[in-house]
Residue, then its C-alpha position, 0 to 999 in steps of 0.5 A: m378474418a377481420a381487417p386491421p384498424p386503419g392506423d395499423r401498418s404492420p407488415k404482413g406476416a409479422k406478429k401482431i402486437t396487442r394494444l392494451g385496453d385503456d382501463e388495463s393500461n391506466r391500472q398498470v400505470s397507476l401502480l407506477g405513478g408517483n414513485s414509478k421511477s424509483m421502483m423501476l430503478k431498483n430492478q435494473p440489471t447490473d451489467f455494464d453494457h447499460q441496455r435501455w431500460l424497460f418502462e411503462s407507457k400509455g402508448k398504443y404498443g404497450i410495454g417495451n423500449a422500442c417506441w415512446q409515442d403518446d396517444d392523442n386520447n391520453n394527452k388530456g390532463p396532467k401526465k402521470g408516471t415518467n417521461l422517457a427523457e427523465f427516465m433514461d437520464k440517470p438509471w441506477k448503476p453500480l460503480t464497481r463490478k467483481t469478476s472471477v478468474p475463469a473456471s478453465v484456469l481456477s478449477p485446474y489450479r485448485v485440483l492441482v493444489a489438492i493433488r500436490l497436497v496428497i502426493q506430499f502426504f504420501f511422500l512424507s509418509w514414505r520418507l518417515q518409513n524409510p530412514n537412512l540408517d547409515a546417516m540418521w542425522l542427515w535423514a533427521i535434518s532433511i525430514s524435519c525441513e521437508i515437513w516444515f516446508a510442507i506446512s509453510w507451502l500449505l499456509d501460503q497456498l490456501p489463501k490463494l484459492n479464490p483470486i478475483n478481479r475488480a473493475t470500476d466505472l468512473a463515468a457512473l461515478k461522475d454521473k451520480f455525484e457531479s451531474k445536475s439533478s433535482t437534488n444538485p441543481t448547480g452540478r457541484s461535486d457531491l463527493p466526500g473529501v479526501d485528506v492525503f498524508i505524506s510522511t518524511a523525516d530526514p532530508d538527507k535520506e529523503p531528498p526534498l526534490v523527490t518529496a516536492n515532486t510527490i506533492l506536485s503530483i497530488l496538487a494536480v490530482e483529478y478530484p474536486i479541488e475543494k474536496v482535497s487537503i494535503y498534509i506532509s509530516d516532517d518528523g525531523g522539523a527541518i527548515l530545508n523541507f519547509e522551504a522546499m514545500a514553499e517552493a513546490v507550492s509556488f511552482g505548483n501555481l504554474w504546473v497544476p493549471f498546465c496539467r489540467k489544460h493539456n491533460i498531462e500524465p504523469r503529473n510528477p514533473e520529474s517523471y514527466f520530463t524524463q519519460k522517453t515517449d513523445p510528449t506531443k502524442n495525442k496533444k491537440r492544442a496549438d499552444f502545447v509546444k510553447d507551453h511545454r517549452w516554457i514549463k520545462r524551463e520553469y521546472d529546471e529553474f525550480k530544481v536549481r532553487i531546490n538544490g540551492l536551498p541549503d546554501v541559501i538557508r546557511k547564508r541567510c542564517e549567517r547574515y541574521c546571526h551577524r546582525e544579532e551579534m552587532k546588535d548585542k555589541s552595540l547594546s553592550r557598549q551602551k551599557s558600559d557607557g561607551t568605554g568598550s569594556g562591556e562583555t557580550g554574551q555568547n548567543p546561539k547561532a539560530t536558524w532563521m526563516a525568510d521573514g526574519t524570525h527564528w525557525p521553531g523546529t530543528w536548527l542547523n546548529p542544534i540546541a535545547d528546544h531546537k534539535k531532533g527529538d526536542h522541538a515545538g509543534i508546527i502547523q503552517l498552511m502552505s496554500k489556503v482553503p480553495e474557493a468553492e467555485p472555480v477560479m479561471g485563469k487569464e491570458d498573461e503575455g510572456k507566460l502561459d495562457f490559462t484562459g478557461i482553466d481552473v487555477r485553484l490549488p488544494m489546501f496544503v498543510y505542513v505539520s511537524r509534531e511536537k517532540r520532547p525528551g522523555y516521550d516515546h514518539e513511536k516513529k512513523a506510526g506516531a507521526m501518522n496519528s498526529l496527522v489524523r488528529a490535525s487533519a480532523i480539526l482542519s479539514n476532516g475528510p472522511f477518507i485518508l490517502n496514505l503515501d510515502c514521500d517517494h510514491y507519487i500519483y502516476n494516475s491522476m484518476a486514482i482517487r476516483e478509482g478508489m472512491c468508486f468502491m467506497m461509494d458503491r453499494g456495501g462500501d460502508r463496510i470497507c475499511f481501506i482500499q489497497f493499491p499495488q505498489r509499482f516501482e521505477g528505477i529498477d534494473p531491467s533484469d530485476r535481479y533482487a525481485n524489487h518489483n515483488t510482482v508475485f506478492f502484489d499481483g498474486n497473493m494480494r489479488a487472491l486475498d481480495g477474494l477473502q476478506g481483503p488484502v493486507y495494508v502494506g504501508t503506502g498507496t492506501m485509502f482509509r475510511r477515517y471512521a475505521l481508523y478510529g477503532f469502531s466496528p463496521p455497521r454490519a459484520t459476520e461471525y465465523s465458527g466451525i473448524v474451518g469457519q464454515k458456519k457464519k451468522p450476523a454479528a451483534t454490532l452497534s450502528p454508527s449512530v449508537s456507537l458515537q452516542v456511547v463514545r460521547q458519554q464519557d462518564a458512562d460505562i461503555e463496556i456494558a453497551v457493547p453487545n459482543e465482548d468475546h475479543p478485546d478488539l470488538n470493544l468500543p474505543k473510549k479515550f480519544g483525548n481531551s479535544a472536544m472539537f476532535v470528538d465532535s468531528i468523528a460523527v461528521a466524518e462517519y456521516q460524510g463517508r457513507p454511500l448515497a442512499d439511491h437504491v433499496s439495497v444501499k444500507n447506512g446511506r446518506p441523501a444526495g446533495a448532503l455534501l454540496a455546502p462549501r467548506p468554511p474558511l479556517d480561523a485562528p482558534t481552529v488552527a490553535e486546536a490543531i496545534g494542541v492535538i499534535s503536542c507530545w502529551y496529547e496521547e497520554n491516558t488515551e487509546w491512540g496507538e493501542r486501539i485508535g489510529w496506527i497501532y504501536g509496538s511493531v516496526t511493521e505498524d502497517v500490517v498490524t493496523g490492517y489486521r486490527m481492522h479485519n479483526r473487527g469485521w471490516r473488509s478491504i479491497y484491492c484496486i488494480t487500475k489499468r494505468d498504475a495508480f502510484r509509482g515509487t522507488a525501491p532499493i536496487n542495491l543488494t545490501d539495501r534490499l536485504h536490510q529492507v527485507l530484514r525490517w519486514a521480517t523483524g516486524s513479522v517476528e514481533i507480530f508472532f510474539s505479540k497479541n496480534n498473532a492470528f491464533l488470537a484473532s476474533s471470530r469475525l476474521k475469516f478462516l483463510q484470512r486468519i491463515a494468511y495473517l498466521n503466515v505473515g507471522i510464521y514465514p521468517f521461521t522458515s529460514i531456520f529450516l531453509v539454511a539447514y536444507l541449503f547446507l544438506p547437499a554439501l554435507c552429503m558430498f562431504t560424507g558420501q551419504f545421501i538423505v535416502p538409503n538409495i536413489d531408487a525409482t520410488f524416490l525419483t518418481y515422487l521427486l518428479v511428480m512433486t516437481l511437475t505439479l509445482c511447476l503446473i501450479s506456478l504456471l496457472e498462477v502466472k496465468w491468473s495473476g498476469i506475472a511473467l515466468e522470469e518474475w516468478w523465478r526471480n522471486e524464488q531466487f530471492w526467497a532463498i537469498g533473503g531467507s538465508s540472510a535477513h529472515l534468519a537475522a530477524v528470527i535471532q533478533g526477535l528471539l533475543k528481544v523476547t527472551a533477553g530484551i536485547e535489540i540488535s542493529f545491523t550496521l552498514t560499512s560501504k566498501s566501494a562506490a558507484e563508478d559511473e554517475d551517469d548510469i541510473y543503475a550504478d547503485l546496483y553494482v555498489v558492494k556494501w559489506s554487511s553481516l547479513f552476507v555471512m550466511p549466504l556466502t558461507i552456503c555458496i562457498t561450502n557447496i562449491i568446496a563440497l562439489i570439488m571434494g565429492t567429485a575428487r573422492t568419487l573419481f579416486s575411489v576404488i568403488p565409486q558411488w556415482n548415484k550419490l555423487v549425481g544426487g548430491a551434485f544436482f542439489s548443490f547446483w540447485v542451491l547455487a542456481h538460487m544463490y546466483p543473484f547473490m554471488k553476482g551482486l558480490m562481484g560488483r561491476k564487471g566481475k570485480v570481487t571485493t577483497i573481503i570476499y577473497v579473505w572470507t573464502g580463504i578462511l572458510s575453506i581452511t576451516v571446512s578442511l580442518l573440520w573435515i579432517s578432524i571429523r573424518p581423519p585419514d585411515d593409514t591402514a586403508k588399502v588403496 
């Protein structure tokens, strides 16, 4: 047996590693020479454990990752191939990953859904075959409701069959876009720009302090400062909002560096200073306590300045107006040669800015050209375009030490679009479209983050989390990233299901497994190119009964689409390869701004992911976004003012195909639907730390009116061309079902109200919905209830919601369905058939008694017409329980089975209505007078009606 070579020191018994011959080794290395790194990167595993990658070497141990040792014989001449340091520096890694719900949860869930569907079919068949001949009208109402409930349940359940979870890799995002490399020698950020939109309208309803805190949280976001631009749309043109935003920027010069220095979370100062946790937790800088104390005092002074702004503005206006009056009197005396007989004109009391000029927006004393719905367009840069390089702070004695901290602020722009009488300004959707056009001129960020004025950034890394999806492989097909809505200030019991976790953690997560979640109006990151009405670079068409057949759609590439759009005189219709649906045509009319049209191609290119992998399609080269942003000049700002004019959208497709879609109070759902209909997909991004947080109404009346607005928009969608029945072939079948349910769910209220009255009607008549409460009926009822409970338990397991939250959602479904949803259906039908629009006004009957109680608004009772139907249901069922029990007790032959059946379902109704009844009692059970009046009137009416229907029989034997 041959002895091992002298250099071989392998342990005895170990498997011998065969050394490659020089010719074979050189041949294999030559195959990887030159472009070896890119070839090896294409085949890296996508698991996030990031094992050390295999590579080819000239070492004597052959191929592997155990050792990298150069052979003395191979050190002659220049090295070919890849060295370890270069190879291991930046292996290709995905930015996101998708994980399915465990099969141990999902498989039983789907099986139970199928079982319940079969049982429901047999139950309805049995019900149809066994009518109650003694009370056919009760049977007909009940079976109609049950059939509709089965359809409604199926529409709601089918889109939930494929829930998924997603995760992001922020470290990989930083390595790929913000690390030094051959294409980025300085390590400057190569991430695309983001424009953040905030909308507000009335400072009386949306306090400026709340809006200012939202702005401060955005100014301090962890994203390249030069890549962020913030726009606030003040649709009322109020000087109070304008001055509050100026104060916010002034305080932001202290607050933002403080957050960066000490890694503060959350970066909304109001939320940060009111949180109950220890602020020194995980803080290591010795000067944190001093800085915290200082910034807290500065914030308190900032709040006082914001609260005092109305008085400051009023006194300033009085001072300037008095000065103008004195000037007019002096001029009048001069004209009358000092005789004092001159007449002075009545000058309007103008609203003045701090620099002594007239406010171009709405005045405190409105006049023509300066009132709501009639004022000029305003664009004001509250903070300038930041420098491309970091600007480090200095030590300032008596203030905070920001040495080594970047003190730049993102660009912040105040926008108030022009409004004139005679124009339909389209409310919030019109304001958002104005921001889209103005931002395209000023910054043209390829991505847009849309937030309400009371939804602030709770996680400073939220934009980076969303950018992981947009910049990952296949990200060019994503139209928007939807973050879940999380709320603060909700009562601990969540009486009216304000958190809405069943929807945000259940339905939306399940839709992410299809074509993506719906757009819900806030907390959404858009691809600007998708908002412009273009189709995705790649799409799929679905055909067949359930969309089981799919094929690639004939779409134009972005470059070809933009070339067609630029040719304004060309026949665009013939250039579109697929015209089977109007939404698939190219957008044509963007308006008369050439600068805006030119910005479209730039936004589309900058929004592409990096072409750093063979599987990345429609990508851009690394380092393409390193150039600094040019400063703004006067012509650019003038162009931006022009595109927010009230006449700009005339003879264009804004609101019809481009931007936010008009024609519905729920413009958010319609806008997202149009994008999905073109073949785009969306992503649901649930972060470990909530991305955004906001406020929600905890008062019963306010909550019902919020639901009324949503339901009214759904009814409008059902009666419009945005009905999912008319969707294109690019919408997945289950996604179509989900959108169909969006338009249909308010109509369930008609059957729900009838079904909630059924127990009372059974108690009144002594009849029941079935001939006999026998074993068959009870078995069906038991099995259906058990399967529904098991399905709900599994939903709770894969969605992460609590059982209490699920029950609150069921309760409010009954409350909202019998009030707001029913009102929305009536309002929608009247609008469609007769063109009549009904508005439900509020009348406050009591006020909060304890101003120190943060949940005081929960106990405020504001009477509304929406209370009539659920209150009638509650009182009717209570009266029916009393009458049914009395009749059975004093009956010669008591029918206890029917009493028990009717009483059980009456208690089922009252259990669902319990939060409503508790809300009417206010604080400490104090019931308002109108409740007593309504109860008395309803009791008398029901009693008289019952006597007229079933008069007492004098001949009856007792």
